[in-house]
C-alpha positions in Angstrom: 23.5 -42.3 -26.4 21.9 -45.6 -27.4 20.3 -46.1 -30.8 16.8 -46.6 -29.2 17.3 -43.5 -27.1 18.0 -41.4 -30.2 14.4 -41.9 -31.3 13.1 -40.2 -28.2 11.2 -36.9 -28.9 12.5 -33.8 -27.0 10.6 -32.0 -24.3 7.5 -30.1 -25.1 8.2 -26.7 -26.7 11.4 -27.8 -28.4 9.7 -28.6 -31.7 8.6 -25.7 -33.8 4.9 -25.0 -34.3 2.9 -23.5 -37.1 3.6 -19.9 -36.0 7.3 -20.5 -36.5 6.9 -21.2 -40.2 6.0 -18.9 -43.1 2.8 -19.5 -44.9 4.6 -21.2 -47.8 6.7 -23.3 -45.5 3.6 -24.5 -43.6 1.8 -25.3 -46.8 4.7 -27.5 -48.0 4.7 -29.2 -44.6 1.0 -29.9 -44.7 1.1 -31.1 -48.3 3.9 -33.6 -47.6 2.9 -35.8 -44.7 4.7 -39.1 -45.5 8.3 -40.1 -46.3 7.2 -41.0 -49.8 5.7 -37.6 -50.4 8.8 -35.9 -49.1 10.9 -38.0 -51.4 8.9 -36.8 -54.4 9.2 -33.2 -53.2 13.0 -33.5 -53.0 13.3 -35.1 -56.4 11.7 -32.0 -57.8 14.3 -29.6 -56.3 17.3 -29.0 -58.5 20.5 -30.6 -57.2 22.9 -28.2 -55.5 26.3 -28.7 -57.2 27.9 -25.9 -55.0 29.2 -24.1 -58.0 30.1 -21.0 -55.9 31.6 -23.0 -53.0 30.5 -25.3 -50.3 27.1 -24.8 -48.7 25.0 -26.4 -46.0 21.6 -24.9 -46.3 18.8 -25.2 -43.6 15.2 -26.1 -44.5 14.3 -22.4 -44.8 17.4 -21.6 -47.0 16.8 -24.6 -49.3 13.2 -23.4 -50.0 14.5 -19.9 -50.7 17.3 -21.1 -53.0 15.4 -24.0 -54.6 18.4 -26.3 -54.6 19.7 -29.0 -52.3 22.5 -31.5 -52.1 22.2 -34.7 -50.0 22.7 -33.2 -46.5 20.5 -30.3 -47.3 17.8 -32.6 -48.6 18.1 -34.6 -45.4 17.6 -31.4 -43.4 14.5 -30.5 -45.4 13.1 -34.0 -44.9 13.9 -33.8 -41.2 12.0 -30.6 -40.7 8.9 -31.6 -42.7 8.6 -35.1 -41.2 9.3 -33.8 -37.6 6.0 -32.0 -37.9 4.3 -35.4 -38.7 5.9 -37.3 -35.8 9.1 -38.6 -37.2 12.3 -37.8 -35.2 15.1 -36.1 -37.1 17.5 -39.1 -37.4 20.3 -38.9 -39.9 22.6 -41.6 -41.3 26.0 -40.7 -42.5 27.5 -43.1 -45.1 31.3 -43.0 -45.4 33.1 -43.7 -48.7 36.7 -44.5 -49.4 36.9 -41.4 -51.6 35.6 -39.1 -48.8 32.4 -38.3 -50.8 29.9 -39.2 -48.2 26.1 -39.5 -48.3 23.5 -38.5 -45.8 20.0 -40.0 -45.3 17.0 -39.1 -43.2 16.1 -42.3 -41.4 12.5 -43.3 -40.5 10.8 -46.2 -38.9 7.5 -47.8 -39.8 6.0 -50.9 -38.3 9.4 -51.8 -36.8 11.3 -51.6 -40.1 13.7 -48.9 -41.3 13.6 -46.8 -44.5 15.0 -43.5 -45.5 14.5 -40.3 -47.6 17.5 -39.0 -49.5 18.5 -36.6 -52.3 21.2 -37.3 -54.8 22.3 -36.8 -58.4 22.0 -40.5 -58.8 18.5 -42.0 -58.6 20.1 -45.2 -57.1 21.1 -43.1 -54.0 17.7 -41.8 -53.3 15.6 -43.1 -50.4 14.6 -46.7 -49.5 11.3 -48.3 -48.5 10.9 -49.3 -44.8 11.8 -52.9 -45.3 15.1 -53.1 -43.4 15.7 -54.7 -40.0 18.9 -52.8 -39.2 20.7 -49.6 -40.3 23.5 -51.8 -41.6 21.1 -53.7 -43.9 19.7 -50.4 -45.2 23.2 -48.9 -45.8 24.3 -52.1 -47.7 21.3 -51.6 -50.0 23.4 -48.7 -51.4 26.6 -50.8 -51.9 26.5 -51.3 -55.7 24.8 -48.0 -56.4 27.5 -46.1 -54.6 30.3 -47.5 -56.7 31.8 -45.4 -59.5 35.4 -44.8 -60.4 36.4 -44.2 -56.8 33.4 -44.6 -54.4 33.0 -47.5 -52.0 31.1 -47.6 -48.8 33.4 -48.1 -45.8 31.2 -47.3 -42.8 28.2 -45.5 -41.4 27.0 -43.5 -38.3 23.7 -42.5 -36.9 22.8 -39.2 -35.2 19.8 -37.4 -33.9 19.7 -33.7 -34.8 18.4 -33.2 -31.2 22.0 -33.9 -30.1 22.8 -30.4 -31.4 20.7 -28.8 -28.7 19.6 -25.3 -29.5 21.6 -25.0 -32.7 19.3 -23.7 -35.5 19.5 -26.3 -38.2 15.9 -25.6 -39.3 15.6 -21.9 -40.0 19.1 -20.3 -40.2 19.8 -18.3 -43.3 23.5 -18.9 -42.8 25.3 -22.2 -43.6 24.7 -24.8 -40.9 28.1 -26.4 -41.2 27.9 -27.5 -37.5 25.5 -30.3 -38.7 28.1 -31.5 -41.2 30.9 -31.4 -38.6 28.7 -33.3 -36.1 28.1 -36.1 -38.7 31.8 -36.3 -39.3 32.6 -36.5 -35.6 30.1 -39.1 -34.5 31.3 -42.7 -34.2 31.1 -44.7 -37.4 30.8 -48.5 -37.7 33.1 -50.0 -40.3 31.7 -52.1 -43.1 33.9 -54.8 -44.5 32.7 -56.0 -47.9 33.8 -58.4 -50.6 36.5 -57.2 -52.9 35.1 -59.5 -55.6 31.7 -57.9 -55.3 33.2 -54.4 -55.4 35.3 -55.2 -58.5 32.4 -56.7 -60.3 30.2 -53.6 -59.7 33.0 -51.2 -60.5 33.7 -53.0 -63.8 30.0 -52.7 -64.7 30.0 -49.0 -63.8 33.1 -48.3 -66.0 31.6 -50.1 -68.9 28.4 -48.1 -68.5 30.4 -44.8 -68.1 32.4 -45.5 -71.3 29.1 -45.7 -73.3 27.3 -42.9 -71.4 30.0 -40.4 -70.2 27.4 -37.9 -68.9 24.9 -40.4 -67.7 24.1 -42.0 -64.3 23.5 -45.7 -63.9 19.9 -46.8 -63.7 20.3 -50.5 -64.3 20.0 -51.6 -60.6 17.2 -53.6 -59.0 14.8 -51.0 -57.6 12.4 -53.0 -55.5 13.4 -51.3 -52.3 13.7 -47.7 -53.6 11.4 -45.1 -52.1 9.1 -43.6 -54.8 
């Protein structure tokens, strides 16, 4: 499926309506109508550190558990923004240490932005200022680097590709979403070793001074607030 085709909305009746949501869920959807508002909503949800094992919660399960990691946050954003006309498009960012990141992609006035949840503020969403998905992904390059992380590629998928699979409301883990993102084609990103080493050195120096802290020294003009 082409990138442009992935933005196509499904046939009538395939998108849930008000009657499919609980009163609380619908109130949240109506209160958060823009990517910026959804980003603020996700920032207020405690990060899911999966202390009792791996999870992949749906929108409904996240609201019940009040916790979300990056993929779960992307699913929440997808469900909310789908009700306001945004197709559920996800970006999977691959890292050399296998600790990948997932974004909810959106388009405004022909430019791309995203909503995202992370322990690191630098890995949250981006304003819609990017011409290509690659440009958006590369805005995460320095912020992604820690002791082992480095972006190596990315893939784009529409959740509509999963057909009738229930990624919105299931109370079970929706690991099929995770597997789908792992299986889709990813485009490799080749980046400067010098740029990587410079950013890694800066991170290690910061980490030595703040062992429990997360870097916040990056330029933030494109971060979604």
